C-alpha positions as CSV (number, residue, x, y, z in Angstrom):
1,M,2.4,150.3,119.7
2,P,-0.7,150.2,117.5
3,A,-3.8,151.4,118.5
4,L,-5.4,148.6,117.1
5,I,-3.5,146.2,119.9
6,M,-4.4,148.2,122.9
7,P,-8.2,147.1,123.3
8,E,-7.2,143.0,122.9
9,L,-4.0,143.7,125.0
10,L,-6.0,145.2,127.7
11,E,-8.4,142.6,127.7
12,A,-5.8,140.1,128.1
13,L,-3.9,141.9,131.0
14,Q,-7.5,141.9,132.9
15,F,-8.0,138.5,131.7
16,A,-4.9,137.5,133.2
17,A,-4.9,139.6,136.1
18,I,-8.4,138.2,137.5
19,H,-7.3,134.5,136.9
20,H,-4.2,135.1,138.7
21,Q,-5.3,137.1,141.2
22,Y,-4.1,135.2,144.4
23,D,-0.7,133.7,142.6
24,R,2.6,135.0,143.8
25,R,5.7,134.4,142.5
26,A,7.4,131.9,145.5
27,G,10.3,133.3,147.4
28,Y,10.1,136.4,145.3
29,S,8.8,139.0,147.8
30,R,5.4,137.3,147.9
31,L,4.8,139.8,144.5
32,P,2.0,138.9,142.3
33,Y,2.2,136.8,139.6
34,I,1.2,139.2,137.1
35,N,3.9,141.6,137.2
36,H,5.8,138.6,135.6
37,L,3.3,138.5,132.7
38,I,4.0,142.0,132.0
39,K,7.3,142.2,132.6
40,V,7.9,139.4,129.7
41,T,5.2,141.3,127.7
42,N,6.6,144.7,128.5
43,C,10.3,143.6,127.2
44,L,9.0,142.0,124.0
45,A,6.9,144.9,123.0
46,N,9.5,147.6,124.3
47,R,12.6,146.7,124.4
48,I,12.8,144.1,121.7
49,G,10.2,145.8,119.2
50,V,7.4,142.6,119.0
51,R,4.4,144.2,117.3
52,D,2.6,140.9,116.7
53,E,-0.8,141.1,118.3
54,A,-0.8,137.4,118.9
55,L,2.5,137.1,120.4
56,L,2.1,139.7,122.5
57,L,-1.5,138.3,123.7
58,A,0.1,135.1,123.9
59,A,2.6,136.6,126.3
60,V,0.2,137.6,128.8
61,L,-1.5,134.7,128.9
62,H,1.8,132.5,128.7
63,D,1.2,130.8,132.1
64,V,-2.7,131.2,132.4
65,V,-3.3,127.5,131.6
66,E,-0.7,126.3,133.5
67,D,-1.5,127.9,137.1
68,T,-5.3,128.4,136.6
69,D,-8.5,126.8,135.8
70,V,-8.6,128.5,132.3
71,T,-8.4,125.8,129.6
72,V,-6.9,126.3,126.0
73,E,-10.9,125.8,124.8
74,G,-11.8,129.0,126.9
75,L,-8.9,130.7,125.6
76,E,-9.8,130.2,121.8
77,R,-13.5,131.0,122.3
78,R,-12.1,134.5,124.0
79,F,-8.5,135.0,122.2
80,G,-8.8,133.2,119.0
81,R,-7.0,129.9,117.8
82,E,-4.1,131.5,117.5
83,V,-3.4,132.5,120.8
84,A,-4.5,129.8,122.5
85,D,-2.2,127.4,120.5
86,I,0.5,129.5,121.2
87,V,-0.5,129.0,124.8
88,A,-0.9,125.7,124.6
89,E,3.0,125.2,123.1
90,L,4.0,126.9,126.5
91,T,1.9,124.9,128.7
92,D,3.9,122.2,131.2
93,D,2.1,119.0,132.4
94,M,2.0,120.3,135.9
95,S,1.0,116.9,137.5
96,L,5.0,115.8,136.6
97,P,7.7,116.7,138.7
98,Y,9.7,119.7,138.0
99,E,12.8,118.2,137.0
100,E,10.8,116.3,134.3
101,R,8.8,119.5,133.3
102,K,12.4,121.4,132.5
103,R,13.8,118.5,130.7
104,L,11.0,118.2,128.9
105,Q,11.2,121.8,128.1
106,V,14.4,121.1,126.5
107,E,13.6,118.3,124.7
108,R,10.9,119.8,122.9
109,A,12.1,123.4,122.7
110,A,12.7,122.9,118.9
111,Q,9.4,121.9,118.2
112,L,7.6,125.0,119.0
113,S,6.4,127.8,116.8
114,P,8.3,130.9,116.2
115,K,6.3,132.8,118.3
116,A,6.1,130.0,121.3
117,R,10.1,130.0,120.6
118,I,10.1,134.4,121.3
119,I,7.7,134.2,124.0
120,R,9.8,131.3,126.0
121,L,13.0,133.0,125.5
122,A,11.8,136.5,126.7
123,D,10.4,134.1,129.8
124,K,13.8,132.4,130.7
125,A,15.3,135.6,130.5
126,S,13.0,137.8,132.6
127,N,13.0,134.3,135.3
128,L,16.7,134.7,135.2
129,R,16.9,138.4,135.9
130,D,14.2,138.0,138.9
131,L,16.1,134.7,140.1
132,F,18.6,137.3,141.4
133,N,17.3,140.5,141.3
134,Y,15.0,139.4,144.3
135,P,15.4,137.8,147.4
136,I,14.7,133.9,147.0
137,E,15.0,130.9,149.0
138,W,16.5,128.6,146.1
139,S,20.2,126.7,146.9
140,L,22.8,128.1,144.9
141,E,23.1,124.5,143.1
142,K,19.1,125.1,142.2
143,K,20.1,128.7,140.7
144,E,22.6,126.7,138.8
145,A,20.0,124.1,137.1
146,Y,17.4,126.7,136.2
147,L,20.5,129.0,134.3
148,Q,22.1,125.8,132.5
149,N,17.9,124.7,132.2
150,S,17.7,128.2,130.5
151,E,20.9,128.2,128.2
152,Q,20.1,124.7,126.8
153,V,16.3,125.6,126.0
154,A,17.9,129.0,124.7
155,E,20.6,127.1,122.3
156,R,17.5,125.1,120.7
157,I,15.2,128.2,120.0
158,K,17.5,131.2,119.5
159,G,17.4,132.7,116.0
160,D,14.0,134.1,115.4
161,N,14.7,137.5,116.7
162,P,18.4,138.6,116.9
163,K,17.5,141.6,119.5
164,L,15.8,138.7,121.8
165,D,19.0,136.6,121.4
166,A,21.3,138.9,122.5
167,W,19.5,140.0,125.6
168,F,19.2,136.7,126.8
169,D,23.1,136.0,126.0
170,E,23.3,138.9,128.1
171,T,21.0,138.0,130.7
172,A,22.3,134.7,131.2
173,A,26.2,135.8,131.3
174,W,24.9,138.6,133.9
175,A,23.1,135.3,135.8
176,R,26.3,133.4,135.8
177,Q,28.4,136.4,137.3
178,Q,25.5,136.6,139.6
179,L,25.8,133.1,140.7
180,Q,29.4,133.1,140.5
181,A,29.3,136.4,143.5
182,Q,27.1,134.1,145.5
183,Q,29.6,131.1,145.7
184,P,31.2,131.0,149.2
185,A,34.7,132.3,149.3
186,S,37.2,129.3,149.4
């Protein structure tokens, strides 16, 4: 990673850690939420090879408006307009029911900018990995619905990064195998 990115990336990590300090991944052995943000950003930087500064900063910050009291305007003042705009694209309206938010992710996926599409796809793949790697108290039906939603979103946004597309496909196939393995024997 170029040295130029390091100070800004570290600042974004600290900012996200402070604002998510009390957040835990529900059902994921109460893991600190920052672990998810680091995992998505690490995947993009090290597995996929992304070097775009705004994209990596937005990956670290992609849930901060959705889950904390940080505003898009506050992000823009701190990290610039491009980062704030990418995060805004990825921010769900948390006043809506869960199923509606997931439906809108599918419906709006094709309108995301290329950078937002890359983060969304990495986020979906990371969530699928976590869904089947950690103990989580979701029904098989809810896990299946999340997998289907992820695949529907992916269908509309793949094409910007072939390595990421392949990793998502590999992850979705692995998640489907895990789901089938968890089905009760008939």
